[in-house]
C-alpha positions in Angstrom: -0.1 0.2 0.0 1.7 3.1 -1.5 1.3 6.4 0.5 2.4 10.1 -0.2 4.1 12.3 1.7 3.4 16.1 1.5 5.2 19.6 2.7 2.2 22.0 2.9 2.3 25.3 2.8 3.8 26.5 -0.7 2.0 28.2 -3.6 2.1 27.1 -6.6 2.2 28.6 -9.6 2.0 27.4 -13.5 -0.5 25.7 -15.7 -1.9 21.9 -16.1 -3.7 20.0 -18.7 -6.7 17.9 -17.4 -6.7 14.4 -17.9 -9.7 12.3 -20.1 -12.8 11.8 -18.2 -13.0 8.9 -16.3 -16.1 8.1 -16.1 -16.4 8.9 -19.6 -13.6 6.5 -20.6 -15.7 3.9 -18.5 -18.7 4.2 -20.8 -16.6 4.4 -23.8 -14.2 1.3 -23.7 -17.6 -1.1 -22.9 -19.3 0.3 -25.5 -16.3 -1.2 -28.3 -17.9 -4.5 -27.2 -21.3 -3.7 -29.5 -18.9 -4.5 -32.9 -16.7 -6.7 -34.4 -15.1 -3.5 -36.9 -12.0 -1.2 -34.9 -12.7 1.5 -32.9 -10.1 3.8 -31.8 -10.3 6.2 -29.0 -8.6 9.1 -27.6 -7.2 10.6 -24.4 -7.9 7.9 -22.5 -6.5 8.3 -19.0 -4.0 5.9 -17.4 -5.6 5.7 -14.2 -6.0 2.4 -12.5 -10.0 1.4 -13.0 -9.9 2.3 -16.5 -6.1 0.1 -16.9 -8.4 -2.6 -14.7 -11.2 -2.4 -17.5 -9.0 -2.4 -20.4 -7.2 -5.7 -19.0 -11.2 -7.4 -18.2 -11.5 -6.7 -22.5 -8.5 -8.1 -23.2 -9.3 -10.9 -20.6 -12.7 -11.3 -22.7 -10.8 -11.4 -26.1 -11.3 -7.9 -26.7 -7.8 -6.8 -29.6 -6.0 -3.5 -27.9 -3.7 -1.9 -29.0 -1.2 1.0 -28.1 -0.9 3.5 -30.9 0.5 6.4 -28.2 -0.1 8.4 -25.3 -3.8 8.1 -24.7 -4.7 6.3 -27.7 -5.8 2.9 -28.1 -7.2 0.1 -30.8 -10.3 -2.2 -29.9 -11.4 -4.5 -32.1 -14.0 -7.2 -30.9 -14.3 -9.6 -33.9 -12.8 -12.6 -31.6 -14.4 -12.8 -27.7 -14.1 -15.4 -25.6 -17.8 -16.0 -24.2 -16.4 -19.1 -21.6 -14.5 -16.2 -20.0 -17.6 -14.7 -18.3 -18.3 -18.1 -16.4 -14.5 -18.0 -15.2 -13.4 -17.6 -11.6 -10.8 -14.6 -13.1 -13.9 -13.2 -14.3 -15.3 -12.8 -10.8 -11.7 -11.3 -9.9 -11.8 -9.2 -12.5 -15.4 -8.0 -12.5 -15.5 -7.5 -8.7 -12.9 -5.0 -8.1 -14.3 -2.5 -10.8 -17.9 -0.6 -10.4 -17.9 0.6 -13.9 -17.3 -3.4 -15.1 -21.8 -3.2 -14.9 -21.4 -1.6 -17.8 -20.2 -4.2 -20.4 -23.7 -6.1 -19.8 -25.7 -4.0 -21.6 -23.4 -4.5 -25.0 -23.2 -8.0 -23.9 -26.4 -8.5 -24.0 -27.2 -6.6 -27.0 -24.7 -8.3 -29.0 -24.8 -11.5 -27.9 -28.2 -12.4 -26.3 -26.4 -12.3 -22.8 -24.3 -11.1 -20.2 -22.8 -11.1 -16.4 -21.4 -9.7 -14.2 -20.5 -10.4 -10.3 -21.3 -7.8 -7.8 -18.9 -5.4 -8.6 -16.7 -3.2 -6.3 -15.8 0.8 -5.9 -15.2 3.6 -3.9 -17.2 2.8 0.5 -20.0 5.7 0.3 -22.4 4.1 1.0 -25.0 2.0 -1.2 -25.6 2.1 -4.9 -28.2 -0.2 -6.2 -28.0 -2.0 -9.5 -32.2 -2.1 -10.0 -32.0 0.8 -12.9 -29.9 -0.8 -14.9 -31.4 -4.5 -14.3 -34.8 -3.2 -14.4 -34.2 -1.4 -17.9 -33.0 -5.0 -19.1 -35.9 -6.5 -17.9 -38.2 -3.9 -20.1 -36.3 -4.7 -23.4 -37.4 -8.2 -22.6 -34.2 -10.0 -20.8 -34.8 -12.0 -18.0 -32.8 -11.8 -15.1 -31.5 -14.0 -12.4 -29.5 -13.2 -9.4 -27.3 -16.2 -7.8 -27.2 -14.6 -3.8 -24.7 -17.7 -3.2 -22.3 -16.5 -5.4 -23.1 -13.0 -5.5 -23.7 -13.4 -9.8 -26.0 -10.9 -11.7 -27.1 -12.6 -15.2 -29.1 -11.4 -18.2 -30.5 -13.3 -21.3 -32.1 -12.2 -24.4 -34.9 -13.7 -25.7 -34.7 -16.3 -28.6 -36.4 -13.9 -30.7 -34.1 -10.7 -29.4 -35.0 -7.9 -27.6 -37.6 -5.8 -28.3 -37.7 -1.8 -27.8 -39.8 -0.1 -25.3 -41.1 2.8 -23.1 -39.2 3.1 -19.9 -39.9 6.0 -17.0 -36.2 5.2 -15.0 -36.9 5.7 -11.0 -33.5 7.7 -10.9 -31.6 9.2 -13.7 -29.0 6.8 -13.0 -26.0 7.9 -15.3 -24.1 3.8 -15.5 -27.6 2.8 -15.5 -28.6 4.7 -18.6 -25.2 4.2 -20.4 -26.1 0.6 -20.0 -29.7 0.8 -21.2 -28.4 2.5 -24.5 -26.0 -0.1 -24.9 -28.3 -2.7 -25.4 -31.7 -0.8 -26.9 -29.0 0.0 -30.0 -29.4 -3.4 -31.4 -33.0 -3.6 -30.3 -35.6 -4.3 -32.3 -37.8 -1.7 -32.9 -38.4 1.7 -30.6 -37.4 2.6 -27.2 -38.1 5.5 -25.7 -35.9 6.5 -21.8 -37.6 9.0 -19.9 -35.9 10.5 -16.9 -32.7 9.4 -18.7 -29.5 10.9 -17.1 -27.9 13.5 -20.0 -24.3 14.2 -18.3 -21.7 15.6 -20.7 -19.9 11.9 -20.7 -23.6 10.0 -21.4 -24.0 12.8 -24.6 -20.2 11.6 -25.5 -21.5 7.9 -25.7 -24.7 8.5 -27.8 -22.6 10.8 -30.0 -20.5 8.1 -30.7 -22.7 5.4 -31.0 -24.6 7.3 -33.8 -21.0 7.8 -35.2 -21.0 4.0 -35.6 -24.7 4.0 -37.0 -27.0 4.0 -34.0 -30.3 5.8 -34.3 -30.5 7.6 -31.3 -32.2 11.2 -30.4 -32.7 13.5 -27.8 -29.1 13.6 -27.2 -28.5 16.4 -23.7 -32.1 16.1 -22.9 -33.6 13.5 -20.3 -36.4 12.2 -22.9 -34.7 9.6 -25.5 -35.4 8.1 -28.2 -33.1 4.8 -29.7 -34.0 3.3 -33.4 -32.8 0.1 -33.4 -30.4 -1.1 -35.6 -29.2 -4.6 -36.6 -25.5 -4.1 -36.7 -22.7 -1.0 -35.7 -19.6 -0.1 -37.4 -15.9 1.0 -36.0 -15.5 4.6 -35.4 -12.9 7.1 -33.5 -13.9 8.8 -30.7 -11.8 11.8 -28.2 -12.6 11.6 -24.3 -13.6 15.1 -22.7 -11.3 16.5 -20.7 -12.2 15.3 -16.3 -14.6 17.9 -15.2 -14.3 16.3 -11.5 -10.5 16.9 -11.9 -10.8 20.5 -13.1 -12.8 21.1 -10.2 -10.4 20.0 -7.9 -7.6 22.2 -9.6 -10.1 25.4 -9.3 -9.7 23.8 -5.4 -6.2 22.5 -5.3 -5.3 26.8 -6.9 -7.5 28.6 -4.2 -6.7 26.6 -1.5 -3.2 27.4 -1.7 -3.8 30.8 -2.5 -2.0 30.4 -5.9 -2.2 31.5 -9.8 -2.7 29.0 -11.7 -4.0 27.4 -15.4 -6.0 25.1 -16.2 -5.7 24.1 -19.9 -7.8 23.0 -23.1 -10.5 22.9 -19.7 -14.1 22.9 -22.6 -16.0 25.1 -21.4 -18.7 24.3 -22.7 -19.4 20.9 -21.1 -18.2 22.6 -17.3 -22.2 23.4 -17.1 -22.5 25.6 -13.1 -19.6 23.9 -12.2 -17.7 27.5 -12.3 -20.1 29.0 -11.0 -20.5 27.2 -7.7 -17.1 27.7 -7.3 -17.7 31.4 -7.1 -20.3 31.2 -4.0 -17.4 30.6 -2.0 -15.8 33.8 -3.4 -13.6 32.2 -5.8 -12.4 34.3 -8.9 -12.9 32.3 -12.4 -11.4 33.4 -15.2 -11.9 32.5 -19.0 -9.2 32.5 -20.7 -10.1 30.8 -24.3 -10.9 27.5 -23.4 -8.8 27.7 -20.2 -9.2 28.5 -17.0 -7.1 30.7 -15.2 -7.6 31.3 -11.0 -5.1 34.4 -9.9 -3.6 34.2 -6.6 -6.1 34.9 -3.7 -4.0 36.2 -1.6 -6.7 38.3 0.4 -8.7 35.2 0.8 -12.3 34.1 -0.6 -15.9 35.1 0.8 -18.6 33.5 0.7 -21.7 34.9 -1.1 -25.0 34.2 0.7 -28.6 34.1 -0.1 -30.5 37.1 -1.2 -32.4 36.6 1.8 -29.3 36.6 3.9 -28.8 33.1 5.0 -26.2 30.7 4.8 -25.0 29.5 1.4 -26.0 26.4 1.1 -24.2 23.9 -2.0 -25.8 20.3 -2.6 -25.6 18.0 -5.5 -28.0 17.3 -8.3 -28.1 15.4 -11.5 -27.1 16.9 -14.8 -27.1 19.8 -15.4 -27.4 20.0 -11.4 -23.9 20.3 -9.4 -22.1 17.0 -9.9 -21.9 14.7 -6.5 -17.8 14.5 -7.5 -17.0 17.6 -6.4 -18.7 18.3 -3.2 -15.8 17.2 -1.1 -13.9 19.2 -2.7 -16.4 22.4 -2.3 -16.2 21.0 1.7 -12.1 21.3 2.1 -12.1 25.0 0.5 -14.9 25.9 2.4 -12.8 25.3 5.8 -10.7 28.3 4.6 -13.2 30.8 3.4 -14.6 33.8 4.8 -17.7 32.3 6.1 -19.8 29.7 6.3 -21.7 27.1 4.2 -23.8 24.3 4.2 -22.6 21.4 2.3 -25.7 19.0 1.3 -24.4 15.7 -0.2 -27.9 14.5 -1.3 -27.0 11.3 -3.6 -24.8 9.1 -1.7 -25.2 8.6 1.6 -21.4 8.2 3.5 -19.3 10.5 1.3 -19.4 13.1 4.2 -17.6 10.2 6.5 -13.9 11.6 5.7 -14.9 14.7 7.5 -12.9 14.0 11.0 -9.9 13.8 8.7 -10.0 17.4 8.4 -11.1 18.3 11.8 -7.8 16.6 13.0 -6.5 19.2 10.9 -8.2 21.8 13.0 -11.1 22.7 10.2 -14.2 23.9 11.9 -17.1 21.5 10.4 -20.3 20.5 12.3 -21.5 17.1 10.9 -25.1 17.8 11.1 -26.2 13.9 10.0 -24.4 11.7 7.0 -26.0 14.4 4.3 -25.0 17.6 5.9 -22.2 19.6 7.1 -21.8 22.9 7.9 -18.5 24.8 7.4 -17.0 27.6 9.6 -14.0 29.1 7.8 -11.2 30.2 9.3 -10.5 32.8 6.6 -6.8 31.5 6.7 -6.3 33.3 9.6 -5.3 30.0 11.2 -4.0 26.9 8.9 -4.9 23.6 8.8 -2.8 21.2 10.8 -0.2 18.6 8.8 -1.3 15.1 10.0 -1.3 11.2 8.9 -4.0 9.7 7.8 -5.2 7.2 5.2 -8.1 8.1 2.0 -11.7 6.2 2.0 -12.7 7.0 -1.6 -11.4 8.4 -4.2 -12.7 11.9 -4.4 -12.0 12.7 0.0 -9.3 11.0 -1.6 -8.0 14.4 -3.6 -9.9 16.7 -1.0 -7.3 15.0 1.6 -4.3 15.6 -0.6 -5.5 19.5 -1.5 -6.0 20.1 2.5 -2.6 18.6 2.7 -1.0 20.6 0.5 -2.4 23.9 2.4 -1.3 22.8 6.0 1.5 23.8 7.5 4.2 21.3 8.3 4.1 17.6 6.8 1.3 15.3 5.9 1.3 11.7 4.9 -1.6 10.1 2.8 -1.7 6.2 3.0 -4.2 3.7 0.8 -3.5 6.7 -2.1 -4.7 3.4 -4.6 -7.6 5.1 -3.7 -6.3 8.7 -5.5 -4.6 7.0 -8.4 -8.5 5.4 -9.0 -9.2 8.4 -10.2 -6.3 10.8 -10.7 -3.2 10.1 -13.3 0.1 10.7 -12.8 -1.0 13.3 -9.8 2.2 13.9 -8.2 4.6 14.2 -10.6 1.7 16.6 -12.1 1.8 18.5 -9.4 5.3 18.6 -9.1 5.5 20.2 -11.9 3.6 23.0 -10.5 5.5 23.8 -7.3 4.1 21.2 -5.2 5.8 19.0 -2.8 5.1 16.1 -3.1 7.1 12.5 -2.7 5.3 8.8 -3.3 6.6 6.9 -0.8 6.5 2.8 0.1 
């Protein structure tokens, strides 16, 4: 288990390029199973979760070739479906939550799909009902082996058939999985209350370039006309908006002047304005974000009636839940108070005890709400030794450590590596004092 040793309290300076989007990559990589033709994908992030999925696809028989930094070709013309019943698949599939999205493409193309109960972040219960209820609506038969904790779906002999469905929740991975199953189904599928995040839009655009017929892209009402087969294509993954938000938070907390390059502004939604609610100055320079040094700190806004600022997550176009941990840690040095309301996951605020140990003023009201009283940089956070519980809490603790006086150690950094590419070297390039230790 690796660790980071961080000497905090230093100001950073320079520019940083965001990696390709983790959440998009997991969807796009599963979509290569929908065709026997070659697919080229660019800007794939070199992170643990994505690399695990690429290994799973390779074990399934997908021909994978790396053609450059972040660029790969995939060809699924001779798959080994027996792998789905192997012990190795149980290990590969259960170690990555994103593996659930291979089920839709396999069901669509081969009439059956299996997956062990996926792993991933320990951030509370994350139901898979949306995925399988969608498959059932398309005519698939569902089964779950409680002893082996193994899910399976099988299409009827005459194949999947399009259907109308109203999703109980706007699940991003659930919507993606259902779309990938529906593109090869007979007839029309209508999905209402579909997720419409940029990464879902990217998946739909990629599938359409492969010959799918998906309408309503970018809205919560999708219409899919099934086609008989899909062809190959070339696709480029968006910059990771969660990493972009992480660098905004890092610049503010360390009072550093940082430029985030090539962010694809039109896909950031409410993210810039949500950080502005904490008083952070965000300047658009072409397609870059420039954060000036906040030498005088930053002040939390209040609502029109003077009540305490409340920042909460919501499905797109609301504020992504993956950035609430960043907002919370940035608020610890703001001027003023803010209520952080994590609505979508039940355990994501359970890392605040580590920030409190560092001297932050945080009241954990319940599993979903925390009130943060900012220090206004009048007192700094204290260096400490801690462990990363999940990806987003891990990067938040790293930001806290970089702003704290003294030397901190963060253990279990594999959690950070799951979502952030080569993070220590990239941070060193802008002046961070961080070392990877055994």
